[in-house]
C-alpha positions as CSV (number, residue, x, y, z in Angstrom):
1,M,0.0,0.0,0.0
2,A,1.4,3.4,-1.0
3,I,0.8,6.6,1.1
4,Y,1.3,9.9,-0.8
5,A,2.0,13.4,0.6
6,F,-0.1,16.5,0.1
7,M,0.6,20.1,0.9
8,D,-2.0,22.1,2.9
9,I,-1.9,26.0,2.6
10,S,-4.3,28.9,3.1
11,T,-6.8,30.0,0.4
12,G,-5.0,33.4,1.0
13,H,-2.5,32.2,-1.6
14,L,-5.2,32.4,-4.2
15,T,-6.6,35.4,-6.1
16,A,-10.2,36.0,-6.8
17,E,-9.5,35.2,-10.4
18,D,-8.0,31.8,-9.4
19,V,-11.2,31.0,-7.5
20,A,-13.3,31.7,-10.6
21,L,-11.1,29.4,-12.7
22,L,-11.1,26.7,-10.0
23,D,-14.8,26.8,-9.8
24,G,-15.6,26.3,-13.5
25,A,-12.8,26.5,-16.0
26,E,-11.2,23.7,-18.0
27,L,-7.9,23.4,-16.3
28,P,-4.9,21.1,-17.1
29,F,-5.3,19.2,-13.8
30,D,-8.0,17.8,-11.6
31,V,-9.8,20.0,-9.1
32,M,-12.1,19.1,-6.3
33,R,-14.2,21.8,-4.4
34,Y,-15.2,21.2,-0.8
35,D,-16.7,23.4,1.9
36,Y,-13.4,25.1,2.9
37,G,-11.5,25.3,-0.3
38,W,-10.1,23.2,-3.2
39,V,-7.9,20.2,-3.7
40,V,-5.9,20.2,-6.9
41,S,-3.7,17.4,-8.3
42,T,0.0,18.3,-8.5
43,A,1.2,14.8,-9.4
44,K,2.4,16.0,-12.9
45,L,4.5,18.7,-11.2
46,I,6.7,16.2,-9.3
47,A,10.1,15.8,-10.9
48,G,9.8,13.6,-14.0
49,P,9.0,13.6,-17.7
50,L,5.7,15.4,-17.4
51,R,6.9,18.3,-15.2
52,D,8.1,20.7,-17.9
53,G,5.0,20.4,-20.1
54,S,2.8,20.7,-17.0
55,V,4.4,23.9,-15.9
56,R,3.9,25.3,-19.4
57,D,0.2,24.2,-19.3
58,L,-0.2,26.0,-16.0
59,S,1.3,29.2,-17.3
60,G,-1.2,29.2,-20.2
61,S,-4.2,28.5,-18.1
62,G,-4.9,32.0,-16.8
63,L,-4.1,31.1,-13.2
64,S,-2.1,33.6,-11.2
65,T,1.6,33.6,-10.5
66,E,0.7,33.0,-6.9
67,F,-1.2,29.8,-7.7
68,I,1.6,28.6,-10.1
69,A,4.2,29.2,-7.4
70,A,2.2,27.1,-4.9
71,A,1.6,24.3,-7.4
72,K,5.3,24.2,-8.4
73,L,6.4,24.2,-4.8
74,A,4.0,21.3,-4.0
75,G,5.6,19.4,-6.9
76,E,9.1,20.2,-5.7
77,R,8.1,18.9,-2.3
78,N,6.9,15.6,-3.9
79,C,3.3,16.3,-3.0
80,W,0.6,14.6,-5.1
81,L,-2.1,17.0,-4.0
82,L,-2.3,20.6,-3.0
83,R,-5.1,21.6,-0.7
84,F,-6.1,25.3,-0.4
85,D,-8.0,25.5,2.9
86,A,-9.7,28.5,4.5
87,D,-8.4,27.5,7.9
88,A,-4.8,26.6,6.9
89,D,-1.8,28.8,7.5
90,L,-0.1,30.9,5.0
91,D,3.2,29.3,3.8
92,P,6.1,31.8,4.3
93,D,7.8,30.5,1.2
94,L,4.9,31.6,-1.1
95,P,3.4,34.8,-2.3
96,V,0.0,35.8,-1.0
97,G,-2.9,36.3,-3.5
98,G,-5.3,37.7,-0.9
99,Y,-8.4,35.6,-1.4
100,G,-10.6,35.6,1.7
101,M,-8.3,38.0,3.6
102,D,-9.2,41.4,4.9
103,R,-6.9,44.5,4.5
104,D,-5.3,44.1,7.9
105,Q,-4.2,40.5,7.1
106,L,-2.9,41.6,3.7
107,A,-0.9,44.5,5.3
108,S,0.8,42.2,7.8
109,P,0.0,38.5,7.3
110,S,0.9,36.4,10.3
111,L,3.2,33.6,9.1
């Protein structure tokens, strides 16, 4: 039996435009919506023959640089899934998109 890793980060790493795409666009990866966020497949971003093409596909999808940075980092960390969760912490290694955050949080996010 195999057990695979996933990365869990705040929806604050998303932009409003990312959310619109995650909720209905044709994207080059699988997306699952749940009550507190989204789970996306990052398996193709793990080091291997599919990675370079998958990064190009992400860049052409309309998703933000913040989303792409998070997805690439998940792949670099060998995570098969990336979960954007409203209750998760911001990752200090990633840019903040601001989705679901108020101005005070954007001015000085607690990391």
